[in-house]
C-alpha positions as CSV (number, residue, x, y, z in Angstrom):
1,M,-27.4,-12.9,-22.7
2,E,-25.9,-13.5,-19.5
3,E,-25.0,-11.2,-16.7
4,L,-21.7,-10.8,-16.0
5,K,-21.2,-10.6,-12.6
6,P,-18.0,-8.7,-11.0
7,D,-15.4,-11.0,-9.5
8,V,-15.8,-10.7,-5.8
9,A,-11.9,-11.7,-5.4
10,Q,-10.9,-8.6,-7.3
11,S,-13.3,-6.2,-6.1
12,K,-11.7,-6.9,-1.9
13,Y,-8.3,-5.0,-2.9
14,H,-9.9,-2.5,-5.1
15,P,-8.1,-0.6,-6.4
16,L,-5.3,-3.2,-6.6
17,S,-6.0,-6.5,-8.4
18,F,-5.2,-9.9,-6.4
19,E,-1.7,-9.7,-7.6
20,E,-0.8,-5.9,-6.7
21,F,-2.2,-6.4,-3.3
22,Q,0.1,-10.3,-2.6
23,E,3.0,-8.0,-3.8
24,L,1.9,-5.3,-1.4
25,D,1.0,-7.7,1.5
26,A,4.8,-8.6,1.0
27,A,6.5,-5.3,0.9
28,V,4.5,-4.6,3.5
29,S,5.1,-7.8,5.7
30,S,9.5,-7.2,5.2
31,L,9.5,-3.8,7.2
32,G,10.6,-3.5,10.3
33,A,12.3,-0.5,12.0
34,Y,14.2,0.2,9.1
35,L,12.7,1.5,5.8
36,P,15.1,0.4,3.1
37,E,15.7,3.1,-0.2
38,N,14.7,0.6,-3.1
39,L,11.1,0.4,-1.4
40,A,10.2,4.2,-0.2
41,P,9.5,5.3,-3.7
42,Y,6.7,1.7,-4.1
43,I,5.3,2.1,-0.4
44,W,4.9,6.2,-0.8
45,N,3.3,6.0,-4.4
46,T,0.8,2.9,-3.0
47,F,-0.1,5.3,0.1
48,N,-1.2,8.1,-2.3
49,H,-2.8,5.6,-5.0
50,L,-4.7,4.3,-2.3
51,R,-6.2,7.9,-0.5
52,K,-6.4,8.9,-3.4
53,E,-4.0,12.1,-2.6
54,N,-0.9,12.9,-4.7
55,E,1.1,14.1,-1.5
56,P,5.2,14.7,-2.1
57,R,7.1,11.8,-1.2
58,P,9.4,12.8,2.2
59,C,12.9,12.7,2.1
60,L,13.8,9.4,3.8
61,C,16.0,10.9,6.9
62,G,15.0,10.6,10.1
63,S,12.9,14.2,10.7
64,A,11.0,12.8,8.1
65,G,9.8,9.1,10.4
66,A,6.9,10.0,11.1
67,H,5.6,10.5,7.3
68,W,6.9,7.0,6.7
69,K,5.4,5.7,9.9
70,R,1.9,6.9,8.7
71,A,2.0,5.5,5.2
72,T,3.4,2.2,6.6
73,D,0.6,1.6,9.2
74,Y,-2.0,3.0,6.5
75,L,-0.9,0.2,4.5
76,R,-0.8,-2.4,7.3
77,S,-4.6,-1.5,8.8
78,W,-5.4,-1.5,4.7
79,I,-3.5,-5.0,3.8
80,N,-5.5,-6.6,7.5
81,E,-9.0,-5.3,6.5
82,R,-8.8,-7.3,3.7
83,K,-7.4,-10.6,4.8
């Protein structure tokens, strides 16, 4: 019986699949100083998923900007480590 070996290309992006990694990379790359409302849940949920946390999503008002910066900085760093 042949031994199954893990797919190195897939494990590099764990816990995301390669396709999910590409989707995240595209979404984060498209961000500038403004976070579109339609991307906010995706960004925050992925941020929590990668950290294995369940931190409540902040609002999109200016006073929550530091939380969103922390999330996007974390995601950018996570992506760059895997490229």
